[in-house]
Rosetta silent file (secondary structure, phi, psi, omega in degrees, C-alpha in Angstrom):
SEQUENCE: EGMEHRVADIRDFAAVKAQFDDFKPEIVIHMAAQPLVRLSYHQPVETYATNVMGTVHVLEAARHAGSVKAIVNITTDKCYDNREWVWGYREDEPMGGHDPYSNSKGCAELVSSAYRKSFLKDAGIAMATARAGNVIGGGDWAMDRLLPDILRALQDKQPVLIRNPHAIRPWQHVLEPLSGYLLLAERLYTQGQADAEGWNFGPRDEDARPVQWIVEHLCESWGDGASWTLQPGDHPHEASFLKLDISKARQRLEWAPRWSLETALTRITEWHQAWLAGQDMRALCLNQISQYRADA
SCORE:     score description
SCORE:     0.000 S_00000001
   1 L     0.000  125.908  177.651  -53.327  134.418  -53.961 S_00000001
   2 L    83.880    6.410  179.822  -51.040  137.068  -55.431 S_00000001
   3 L  -153.374  159.671  175.168  -53.602  139.865  -55.307 S_00000001
   4 L  -106.117  126.470 -174.057  -55.594  142.015  -52.906 S_00000001
   5 L  -109.460  123.654  175.680  -59.361  141.750  -53.352 S_00000001
   6 L  -129.678  154.774 -178.138  -61.745  144.521  -52.326 S_00000001
   7 L  -125.862  133.554  173.792  -65.442  145.019  -53.079 S_00000001
   8 L  -151.155  155.634  177.678  -67.358  148.276  -53.597 S_00000001
   9 L   -91.639  117.836 -175.876  -70.494  149.375  -55.465 S_00000001
  10 L   -70.029   -8.404  172.804  -69.472  151.767  -58.260 S_00000001
  11 L   -77.002  -11.984 -179.329  -72.850  153.495  -57.940 S_00000001
  12 L  -103.431   97.799 -174.831  -71.625  154.745  -54.536 S_00000001
  13 H   -60.490  -41.318 -178.502  -69.124  157.508  -55.281 S_00000001
  14 H   -60.377  -40.777  179.863  -67.974  157.864  -51.674 S_00000001
  15 H   -67.459  -41.248  178.975  -67.162  154.147  -51.481 S_00000001
  16 H   -64.500  -46.554 -178.969  -65.289  154.201  -54.789 S_00000001
  17 H   -62.191  -39.303  179.244  -63.298  157.299  -53.838 S_00000001
  18 H   -61.086  -40.068  178.764  -62.393  155.797  -50.461 S_00000001
  19 H   -66.640  -42.696  178.348  -60.923  152.726  -52.176 S_00000001
  20 H   -63.497  -45.458 -177.293  -58.901  154.840  -54.614 S_00000001
  21 H   -64.548  -32.635 -178.660  -57.631  157.134  -51.878 S_00000001
  22 H   -80.800  -44.754 -173.723  -56.580  154.173  -49.728 S_00000001
  23 H   -80.883  -32.563 -179.999  -55.077  151.898  -52.374 S_00000001
  24 L    57.248   60.229 -179.229  -53.451  154.610  -54.537 S_00000001
  25 L   -72.173  151.882  172.799  -53.424  152.686  -57.846 S_00000001
  26 L   -97.882  -32.448  179.203  -51.211  153.731  -60.750 S_00000001
  27 E  -123.156  131.959  179.506  -53.099  151.763  -63.423 S_00000001
  28 E  -120.245  125.210  171.069  -56.903  151.382  -63.514 S_00000001
  29 E  -114.214  106.180 -172.895  -58.718  148.859  -65.728 S_00000001
  30 E   -90.605  107.047 -178.405  -62.415  149.661  -65.368 S_00000001
  31 L  -120.263   -5.837 -176.924  -64.494  146.543  -66.115 S_00000001
  32 L   -65.750  133.919 -176.336  -67.349  146.833  -63.587 S_00000001
  33 L  -168.345  163.945  160.456  -70.711  146.892  -65.377 S_00000001
  34 L   -94.076  106.498 -164.645  -74.222  145.587  -65.779 S_00000001
  35 L  -100.489   10.328 -169.854  -73.275  143.563  -68.880 S_00000001
  36 L  -111.257  126.544 -179.053  -76.503  141.903  -70.066 S_00000001
  37 H   -62.890  -52.764 -174.713  -78.671  143.140  -72.953 S_00000001
  38 H   -65.465  -37.432  177.584  -81.885  141.362  -71.961 S_00000001
  39 H   -63.709  -31.751 -178.722  -81.580  142.346  -68.288 S_00000001
  40 H   -65.661  -25.166  174.704  -81.228  145.987  -69.357 S_00000001
  41 H   -69.227  -31.847 -179.370  -84.769  145.871  -70.762 S_00000001
  42 H   -89.085  -27.211 -177.363  -86.038  144.876  -67.306 S_00000001
  43 L  -131.417   63.200 -177.415  -83.679  147.095  -65.284 S_00000001
  44 H   -65.993  -38.708 -178.274  -82.889  150.181  -67.396 S_00000001
  45 H   -63.808  -46.745  179.539  -82.409  152.536  -64.435 S_00000001
  46 H   -63.993  -35.658  179.674  -79.946  150.191  -62.727 S_00000001
  47 H   -64.455  -48.164  178.850  -78.160  149.642  -66.054 S_00000001
  48 H   -67.756  -38.358  179.771  -77.616  153.358  -66.682 S_00000001
  49 H   -60.989  -40.970 -178.708  -76.752  153.992  -63.027 S_00000001
  50 H   -75.912  -50.337 -169.973  -74.042  151.327  -63.137 S_00000001
  51 H   -81.344  -28.597 -179.731  -72.641  151.775  -66.623 S_00000001
  52 H   -98.599  -63.453 -178.825  -72.844  155.558  -66.962 S_00000001
  53 H   -68.159  -30.501  174.347  -72.716  157.086  -63.483 S_00000001
  54 H   -60.613  -40.133  176.362  -70.536  154.212  -62.284 S_00000001
  55 H   -65.369  -42.665  175.824  -68.026  155.203  -64.956 S_00000001
  56 H   -56.163  -45.559 -177.856  -68.261  158.849  -63.876 S_00000001
  57 H   -63.074  -42.575  179.724  -67.544  157.793  -60.284 S_00000001
  58 H   -64.046  -45.775 -178.344  -64.506  155.706  -61.264 S_00000001
  59 H   -68.519  -37.470  178.768  -63.012  158.468  -63.422 S_00000001
  60 H   -66.655  -42.757  177.586  -63.728  161.155  -60.835 S_00000001
  61 H   -64.989  -38.697 -178.711  -62.115  159.081  -58.084 S_00000001
  62 H   -65.104  -41.086 -176.134  -59.150  158.312  -60.330 S_00000001
  63 H   -72.538  -21.063  179.438  -58.438  161.938  -61.178 S_00000001
  64 H   -97.304   -6.413 -174.738  -58.445  162.961  -57.513 S_00000001
  65 H   -69.642  -28.395  179.905  -56.416  159.990  -56.215 S_00000001
  66 L    79.959    5.732 -176.877  -53.080  161.622  -57.018 S_00000001
  67 L  -125.870  -22.147 -170.239  -51.526  158.313  -58.056 S_00000001
  68 L   -74.063  132.577  177.393  -53.196  157.232  -61.302 S_00000001
  69 L  -115.113  -24.702 -176.181  -51.138  157.392  -64.501 S_00000001
  70 E  -147.074  140.504  177.708  -53.158  155.196  -66.874 S_00000001
  71 E  -133.620  132.972  168.955  -56.808  154.141  -67.253 S_00000001
  72 E  -117.641  115.251  178.914  -58.358  151.591  -69.615 S_00000001
  73 E   -98.478  116.515 -177.371  -62.158  151.798  -69.633 S_00000001
  74 E   -87.422  121.175  177.456  -63.706  148.599  -71.020 S_00000001
  75 L  -111.700 -110.890 -176.672  -66.956  149.188  -72.906 S_00000001
  76 L  -171.458  158.249  172.136  -68.297  146.885  -75.663 S_00000001
  77 H   -65.809  -20.223 -177.304  -68.613  146.348  -79.401 S_00000001
  78 H   -79.696    0.428  179.343  -72.304  147.180  -78.930 S_00000001
  79 H   -71.176  -18.405 -177.059  -71.502  150.833  -78.158 S_00000001
  80 E   -76.596  154.087  171.944  -71.575  151.645  -81.880 S_00000001
  81 L   -71.630  100.169 -171.260  -74.637  152.872  -83.766 S_00000001
  82 L   -75.872  117.788 -179.888  -75.374  149.504  -85.367 S_00000001
  83 L  -100.942    7.667  177.361  -76.393  149.867  -89.009 S_00000001
  84 L    57.396   35.820  177.218  -76.649  146.094  -89.584 S_00000001
  85 L  -100.938  171.682 -172.000  -74.025  146.249  -92.336 S_00000001
  86 L   -86.908   -9.717 -177.128  -71.384  143.664  -93.232 S_00000001
  87 L   -85.596  151.733  176.214  -68.334  145.868  -92.556 S_00000001
  88 L   -73.876  142.098  179.162  -66.477  145.964  -89.278 S_00000001
  89 E   -76.379  135.356  176.946  -66.976  149.060  -87.149 S_00000001
  90 L   -97.126  163.470 -172.455  -63.940  151.321  -86.795 S_00000001
  91 L   -62.932  -22.298 -179.258  -63.039  153.279  -83.688 S_00000001
  92 L   -95.776   10.392  176.041  -64.227  156.605  -85.157 S_00000001
  93 L   -70.931  154.067 -179.618  -67.755  155.358  -85.970 S_00000001
  94 L   -63.139  145.115  172.471  -70.648  157.120  -84.147 S_00000001
  95 E   -75.396  157.619  179.636  -71.753  155.845  -80.754 S_00000001
  96 L  -166.893 -120.521  179.489  -75.344  154.628  -80.419 S_00000001
  97 L   111.682  117.047 -178.217  -77.061  151.530  -79.076 S_00000001
  98 L   -77.208  -42.681 -176.386  -80.637  150.328  -79.603 S_00000001
  99 L   -97.944  164.748 -177.749  -81.177  148.733  -76.180 S_00000001
 100 H   -58.316  -39.042  179.120  -80.426  150.251  -72.739 S_00000001
 101 H   -62.060  -55.081 -177.203  -77.273  148.172  -72.236 S_00000001
 102 H   -59.204  -43.719 -179.792  -75.711  149.046  -75.592 S_00000001
 103 H   -65.537  -37.592  179.117  -76.722  152.684  -75.289 S_00000001
 104 H   -63.220  -32.554  178.205  -75.372  152.922  -71.742 S_00000001
 105 H   -76.040  -33.411  170.954  -71.991  151.773  -73.045 S_00000001
 106 H   -62.078  -40.580  175.848  -72.138  154.352  -75.822 S_00000001
 107 H   -62.182  -41.164  179.294  -72.808  156.904  -73.080 S_00000001
 108 H   -62.687  -34.176  174.653  -69.820  155.573  -71.119 S_00000001
 109 H   -64.380  -42.991  179.716  -67.661  156.175  -74.193 S_00000001
 110 H   -66.308  -39.954  175.296  -68.885  159.789  -74.374 S_00000001
 111 H   -58.832  -44.961 -178.916  -68.239  160.239  -70.643 S_00000001
 112 H   -61.896  -43.287  179.247  -64.712  158.919  -71.147 S_00000001
 113 H   -62.178  -43.440  179.946  -64.062  161.298  -74.029 S_00000001
 114 H   -64.938  -42.873  179.065  -65.300  164.285  -72.020 S_00000001
 115 H   -65.584  -38.826  179.002  -63.198  163.367  -68.973 S_00000001
 116 H   -61.003  -47.337 -176.400  -60.120  162.829  -71.137 S_00000001
 117 H   -74.017  -36.299 -172.120  -60.446  166.260  -72.756 S_00000001
 118 H   -86.594  -34.127 -170.258  -61.657  168.174  -69.695 S_00000001
 119 H  -130.144  -51.126 -164.267  -59.622  166.714  -66.835 S_00000001
 120 H   -71.565  -43.319 -178.481  -57.390  163.710  -67.377 S_00000001
 121 L   -59.371  -46.003 -179.921  -55.050  164.863  -70.140 S_00000001
 122 L   -66.158  -25.423  179.479  -54.125  168.048  -68.260 S_00000001
 123 L   -86.101    0.604 -179.777  -53.596  165.975  -65.103 S_00000001
 124 L    78.002   21.204  178.581  -51.109  163.714  -66.879 S_00000001
 125 L  -104.685  120.652  179.102  -53.443  160.706  -66.827 S_00000001
 126 E   -90.968  121.218 -179.062  -53.580  158.736  -70.089 S_00000001
 127 E  -125.578  134.578  174.743  -56.981  157.100  -70.637 S_00000001
 128 E  -126.011  158.301  171.095  -58.160  154.827  -73.439 S_00000001
 129 E  -111.405  150.107 -177.780  -61.376  152.913  -74.034 S_00000001
 130 E  -129.009  131.678 -176.509  -61.435  149.317  -75.253 S_00000001
 131 E  -121.535  110.346 -178.756  -64.243  147.658  -77.200 S_00000001
 132 E  -100.201  165.819  175.825  -64.173  143.880  -77.429 S_00000001
 133 L   -79.945 -157.174  178.152  -66.357  141.477  -79.353 S_00000001
 134 E   -75.694  103.431 -172.265  -68.576  138.776  -77.861 S_00000001
 135 E   -83.757  129.560 -179.008  -66.233  137.456  -75.180 S_00000001
 136 E  -129.402  153.728  179.362  -66.537  133.767  -74.306 S_00000001
 137 L   172.845  166.431  178.059  -64.644  131.532  -71.907 S_00000001
 138 L   -64.477  144.131  176.572  -64.809  129.032  -69.085 S_00000001
 139 L    90.266    4.567  175.435  -66.404  130.158  -65.840 S_00000001
 140 L   -87.316  113.805 -177.031  -69.031  132.501  -67.313 S_00000001
 141 L  -109.943   10.665 -173.739  -72.250  131.688  -65.448 S_00000001
 142 L   -63.464  148.331  175.264  -74.356  134.709  -66.521 S_00000001
 143 L   -79.967  153.145  175.759  -77.992  134.228  -67.506 S_00000001
 144 L    60.292   32.766  169.857  -79.172  135.034  -71.046 S_00000001
 145 L  -122.221  140.430 -166.836  -75.704  134.694  -72.583 S_00000001
 146 H   -57.550  -56.379 -174.546  -75.259  132.183  -75.344 S_00000001
 147 H   -63.130  -47.013  176.585  -72.318  130.085  -74.154 S_00000001
 148 H   -60.066  -39.323  178.688  -73.420  129.775  -70.492 S_00000001
 149 H   -63.429  -42.548  178.546  -76.968  128.907  -71.639 S_00000001
 150 H   -62.095  -48.143 -174.802  -75.621  126.248  -74.002 S_00000001
 151 H   -68.153  -34.938  175.296  -73.314  124.720  -71.395 S_00000001
 152 H   -63.300  -42.600  179.572  -76.016  124.635  -68.707 S_00000001
 153 H   -64.800  -42.477  178.922  -78.312  122.780  -71.108 S_00000001
 154 H   -63.448  -41.255  179.179  -75.570  120.328  -72.084 S_00000001
 155 H   -61.556  -39.016 -178.330  -74.722  119.739  -68.435 S_00000001
 156 L   -87.350    2.492 -179.644  -78.392  119.019  -67.665 S_00000001
 157 L    58.993   40.562  177.516  -78.754  116.840  -70.797 S_00000001
 158 L  -114.411  153.819  174.213  -81.484  119.142  -72.148 S_00000001
 159 L   -61.712  140.943  178.178  -81.911  120.551  -75.678 S_00000001
 160 E   -76.847  127.978  178.410  -80.265  123.964  -76.036 S_00000001
 161 E   -93.568  124.071 -175.929  -82.860  126.736  -76.539 S_00000001
 162 E  -119.105  132.296 -179.034  -81.740  129.349  -79.090 S_00000001
 163 L   -86.386  -46.841 -172.004  -83.462  132.711  -79.712 S_00000001
 164 L  -131.671   78.960 -172.742  -81.667  134.074  -82.792 S_00000001
 165 L   -63.852  -23.154 -175.978  -79.827  131.305  -84.676 S_00000001
 166 L   -97.276   -1.447  178.297  -78.871  133.551  -87.614 S_00000001
 167 L   -66.405  134.301 -177.401  -77.460  136.464  -85.560 S_00000001
 168 E  -108.169  132.156 -178.080  -73.766  137.003  -86.342 S_00000001
 169 E  -134.956  154.772  175.726  -71.307  138.106  -83.659 S_00000001
 170 E   -85.074   85.163 -175.121  -67.508  138.593  -83.379 S_00000001
 171 E   -74.516  139.734  176.725  -66.795  135.694  -80.990 S_00000001
 172 E  -154.727  143.985  176.999  -63.471  135.596  -79.138 S_00000001
 173 E   -65.763  145.548 -174.920  -61.955  133.757  -76.183 S_00000001
 174 L   -56.901  -30.370 -179.584  -61.644  135.907  -73.071 S_00000001
 175 H   -67.066  -23.203  179.730  -57.839  135.697  -73.122 S_00000001
 176 H   -64.538  -60.872  179.904  -57.768  137.568  -76.458 S_00000001
 177 H   -65.333  -32.991  178.455  -59.140  140.941  -75.298 S_00000001
 178 H   -58.988  -40.188  177.793  -57.454  140.584  -71.897 S_00000001
 179 H   -63.886  -36.730  177.308  -54.088  140.433  -73.639 S_00000001
 180 H   -67.482  -41.638  179.284  -55.065  143.570  -75.549 S_00000001
 181 H   -61.116  -43.862 -178.276  -56.172  145.422  -72.416 S_00000001
 182 H   -67.141  -40.549  177.020  -52.891  144.659  -70.655 S_00000001
 183 H   -62.883  -43.875  179.603  -50.830  145.692  -73.663 S_00000001
 184 H   -63.957  -43.340  178.780  -52.818  148.928  -73.964 S_00000001
 185 H   -60.451  -41.196  178.630  -52.459  149.673  -70.240 S_00000001
 186 H   -63.055  -42.995  179.683  -48.698  149.167  -70.498 S_00000001
 187 H   -63.540  -42.603  178.587  -48.482  151.523  -73.482 S_00000001
 188 H   -62.307  -41.452 -177.140  -50.494  154.211  -71.685 S_00000001
 189 H   -67.611  -38.444 -174.280  -48.334  153.866  -68.581 S_00000001
 190 H   -93.053  -27.428 -173.505  -45.019  154.044  -70.426 S_00000001
 191 H  -118.602   -1.590  173.172  -45.838  156.344  -73.356 S_00000001
 192 H    73.501 -134.788 -166.576  -48.567  158.619  -72.044 S_00000001
 193 H   -76.414   -8.579 -173.531  -51.134  160.291  -74.286 S_00000001
 194 H   -57.946  -33.189 -177.719  -50.024  158.868  -77.658 S_00000001
 195 H  -114.930   20.220 -177.930  -52.477  155.956  -77.444 S_00000001
 196 L   -83.139   81.399 -177.136  -55.141  157.606  -75.253 S_00000001
 197 L  -160.578 -170.151  179.940  -58.132  156.956  -77.524 S_00000001
 198 E   -84.372  145.558 -178.462  -60.631  154.240  -78.449 S_00000001
 199 E  -138.296  139.009  172.218  -59.478  150.737  -79.450 S_00000001
 200 E   -98.755  134.671  172.628  -61.176  147.658  -80.897 S_00000001
 201 E  -126.765   97.546 -176.456  -60.051  144.184  -79.806 S_00000001
 202 L  -129.228 -178.630 -179.207  -61.922  141.615  -81.854 S_00000001
 203 L   -84.379 -179.993  171.166  -61.429  138.264  -83.593 S_00000001
 204 L   -64.468  153.667 -177.855  -60.377  137.483  -87.133 S_00000001
 205 H   -55.819  -38.706 -176.248  -63.031  138.272  -89.763 S_00000001
 206 H   -71.282  -10.174  178.781  -63.691  134.586  -90.394 S_00000001
 207 H   -95.478    6.666  168.816  -64.585  134.092  -86.712 S_00000001
 208 E   -83.187   98.688 -169.968  -67.648  136.343  -86.937 S_00000001
 209 E  -120.462  155.545  175.037  -70.078  133.422  -87.043 S_00000001
 210 E   -71.786  155.360  179.584  -73.833  132.909  -86.675 S_00000001
 211 H   -54.765  -41.425 -177.653  -75.237  131.609  -83.402 S_00000001
 212 H   -59.039  -39.060  178.039  -76.362  128.391  -85.105 S_00000001
 213 H   -61.903  -42.905 -179.147  -72.763  127.566  -86.073 S_00000001
 214 H   -60.934  -51.223 -174.158  -71.648  128.044  -82.460 S_00000001
 215 H   -67.245  -38.011  179.017  -74.327  125.839  -80.932 S_00000001
 216 H   -67.314  -39.004  178.450  -73.904  123.065  -83.505 S_00000001
 217 H   -64.596  -43.183 -179.367  -70.126  123.063  -83.036 S_00000001
 218 H   -68.413  -39.913  178.336  -70.450  122.890  -79.238 S_00000001
 219 H   -61.319  -41.896  178.746  -73.086  120.144  -79.364 S_00000001
 220 H   -66.151  -41.839 -179.573  -70.811  118.076  -81.605 S_00000001
 221 H   -65.806  -38.131 -177.412  -67.788  118.739  -79.384 S_00000001
 222 H   -71.032  -38.382 -177.741  -69.707  117.845  -76.214 S_00000001
 223 L    76.457 -155.275  174.607  -71.124  114.616  -77.623 S_00000001
 224 L    59.444   31.161  176.348  -73.632  112.595  -75.567 S_00000001
 225 L    70.458   23.706 -177.770  -76.458  113.258  -78.061 S_00000001
 226 L   -62.968  143.017 -177.944  -76.510  117.032  -77.476 S_00000001
 227 L  -148.021  172.613  179.281  -79.042  118.967  -79.574 S_00000001
 228 E  -139.349  162.228  177.212  -80.696  122.390  -79.910 S_00000001
 229 E  -151.237  160.762  178.192  -84.094  123.880  -80.758 S_00000001
 230 E   -71.139  138.000  175.584  -85.649  127.317  -81.274 S_00000001
 231 L   -82.075  122.735 -177.207  -86.933  129.045  -78.139 S_00000001
 232 L   -72.477  165.269  174.818  -90.614  129.957  -78.688 S_00000001
 233 L    99.136  173.268  177.253  -92.162  133.367  -77.994 S_00000001
 234 L   -87.107  148.362 -177.868  -91.304  137.004  -78.645 S_00000001
 235 L  -133.338  149.440  177.688  -87.909  138.364  -77.626 S_00000001
 236 L   -59.854  157.115 -179.288  -86.486  141.890  -77.182 S_00000001
 237 L   -60.163  133.806  169.088  -84.552  143.408  -80.082 S_00000001
 238 L  -137.137  144.002 -177.117  -80.969  142.254  -80.527 S_00000001
 239 L   -58.895  146.027  179.672  -78.710  143.210  -83.437 S_00000001
 240 L   -87.644  -30.763 -175.867  -78.546  140.740  -86.335 S_00000001
 241 E  -142.324  131.866 -179.541  -75.005  141.521  -87.502 S_00000001
 242 L  -153.006  127.580 -179.526  -72.028  142.980  -85.668 S_00000001
 243 L  -146.725  148.377 -179.257  -68.329  142.938  -86.526 S_00000001
 244 E  -108.928  143.642  170.569  -65.264  144.935  -85.436 S_00000001
 245 L   -94.359  117.395 -176.149  -62.418  146.341  -87.521 S_00000001
 246 L  -107.477   21.075 -176.813  -59.199  145.666  -85.569 S_00000001
 247 H   -58.396  -40.487 -175.874  -56.776  147.181  -88.089 S_00000001
 248 H   -64.258  -44.576  179.288  -55.649  149.927  -85.712 S_00000001
 249 H   -64.754  -37.641  177.551  -54.703  147.525  -82.901 S_00000001
 250 H   -61.484  -45.335 -172.356  -52.859  145.299  -85.396 S_00000001
 251 H   -79.850  -45.388 -171.327  -50.844  148.181  -86.823 S_00000001
 252 H   -93.060  -32.652  178.478  -50.155  150.425  -83.844 S_00000001
 253 H   -99.837  -10.562 -174.654  -50.139  148.019  -80.895 S_00000001
 254 L    56.327   37.709  176.212  -48.958  144.988  -82.897 S_00000001
 255 L  -101.282  143.823  175.764  -51.768  143.040  -81.253 S_00000001
 256 L  -154.036  149.054  176.194  -53.600  140.250  -83.051 S_00000001
 257 L   -64.207  145.286 -175.879  -55.910  137.387  -82.048 S_00000001
 258 L  -106.793  -34.104 -175.132  -54.091  134.087  -81.509 S_00000001
 259 L  -103.747  136.416  170.854  -56.815  131.449  -81.220 S_00000001
 260 L   -69.102  165.138  177.535  -59.318  130.503  -83.877 S_00000001
 261 H   -63.005  -37.428  177.922  -62.947  130.220  -82.854 S_00000001
 262 H   -60.220  -43.239  178.053  -62.663  126.439  -83.086 S_00000001
 263 H   -64.604  -42.163  179.315  -59.759  126.496  -80.613 S_00000001
 264 H   -58.834  -44.793 -179.255  -61.656  128.844  -78.293 S_00000001
 265 H   -67.138  -35.651  175.710  -64.665  126.513  -78.198 S_00000001
 266 H   -62.542  -44.405  179.197  -62.402  123.520  -77.540 S_00000001
 267 H   -63.200  -38.045 -179.909  -60.802  125.331  -74.585 S_00000001
 268 H   -67.872  -43.495  177.455  -64.240  126.238  -73.199 S_00000001
 269 H   -60.765  -44.222  177.483  -65.484  122.654  -73.481 S_00000001
 270 H   -58.757  -42.888 -177.895  -62.313  121.434  -71.738 S_00000001
 271 H   -61.673  -49.993 -175.182  -62.828  123.994  -68.955 S_00000001
 272 H   -70.874  -36.012  177.170  -66.438  123.048  -68.223 S_00000001
 273 H   -68.363  -34.311  174.997  -65.872  119.316  -68.410 S_00000001
 274 H   -67.087  -39.990  178.435  -62.934  119.706  -66.000 S_00000001
 275 H   -63.207  -43.420  178.474  -65.120  121.760  -63.661 S_00000001
 276 H   -63.491  -29.679 -179.442  -67.832  119.085  -63.735 S_00000001
 277 L   -85.095   -0.402  177.343  -65.159  116.481  -62.910 S_00000001
 278 L    75.476   26.509 -179.123  -64.033  118.465  -59.847 S_00000001
 279 L   -76.072  170.573  177.913  -60.534  119.223  -61.125 S_00000001
 280 L   -74.082  102.228 -172.284  -58.220  121.981  -59.854 S_00000001
 281 H   -75.686  -29.607  174.895  -59.610  124.928  -61.837 S_00000001
 282 H   -61.631  -45.061  179.061  -56.888  127.386  -60.862 S_00000001
 283 H   -63.191  -39.793 -179.946  -54.298  125.017  -62.296 S_00000001
 284 H   -66.087  -42.092  178.342  -56.384  124.533  -65.439 S_00000001
 285 H   -61.305  -45.123  179.248  -56.788  128.305  -65.924 S_00000001
 286 H   -63.151  -36.035  177.977  -53.053  128.848  -65.520 S_00000001
 287 H   -66.815  -41.046  178.187  -52.410  126.055  -68.008 S_00000001
 288 H   -66.142  -36.712  175.485  -54.757  127.628  -70.561 S_00000001
 289 H   -62.609  -42.480  178.097  -53.003  130.986  -70.099 S_00000001
 290 H   -62.888  -40.480  176.963  -49.671  129.243  -70.720 S_00000001
 291 H   -62.074  -42.388 -179.184  -51.103  127.610  -73.848 S_00000001
 292 H   -62.427  -44.934 -179.139  -52.339  130.985  -75.063 S_00000001
 293 H   -65.533  -35.245 -179.624  -48.956  132.645  -74.527 S_00000001
 294 H   -70.480  -22.726 -177.983  -47.185  129.790  -76.284 S_00000001
 295 L   -87.741   11.187 -179.603  -49.429  130.220  -79.333 S_00000001
 296 L   -61.972    0.000    0.000  -48.229  133.787  -80.001 S_00000001
């Protein structure tokens, strides 16, 4: 309702170009990706094909469509060369990535920079990249992601299995970066190249919390005797510490996070308990958006 939904595989350039040529979009927000770190260890070729060449296909189709004025390419906080330090990464830090997923997103950033300099700027298309923290929210069913794994275990009345309880991440409710993406897209559309660069959209510094804090808070919020335990066995490398510096977005876009991590987790618990109760989820989502806007 209120939108037109089409499906295409971004690894198929002809299919992507056909959609652009038919729809003639003015603003493109590129979010399609293989988004899972652990899956990228098992499917590196598919990960690079989707996240790198898929980005090439989207940008190539956009520049030939004749209608596009603004592009926001969504990458990840993991695109940076992670040095495991306590400071937040700034937008001009080097790209890197230890695992195939993170590295593929660093590559997507480099692709975006090359397209901006080589093609898009001269064509009058303003493109920026956006790097969000660990995005959480109701309705995320992905495997091997902390919040969905926790909520599935709570739903099944099983102990939550945790791999890296001391890993620290910049957690944020999904509505936070989405508000930033929309604001950035509007600025690109109305003001052109002035903001066509990389942007961080992350939480407040105090909301960069260890995994153990998250799971204990959710277990307490859920109630019903919920508990957690360490998952045995060896696991692929994942960064121990990651934080974003959002000073640029605060100063130049006047964007700032609105919800604390505690509020975000409360909203997620409300969402999943409503879903389990068979409530009208569209109405609940719209209500949470209204709550978010009211908390500005």
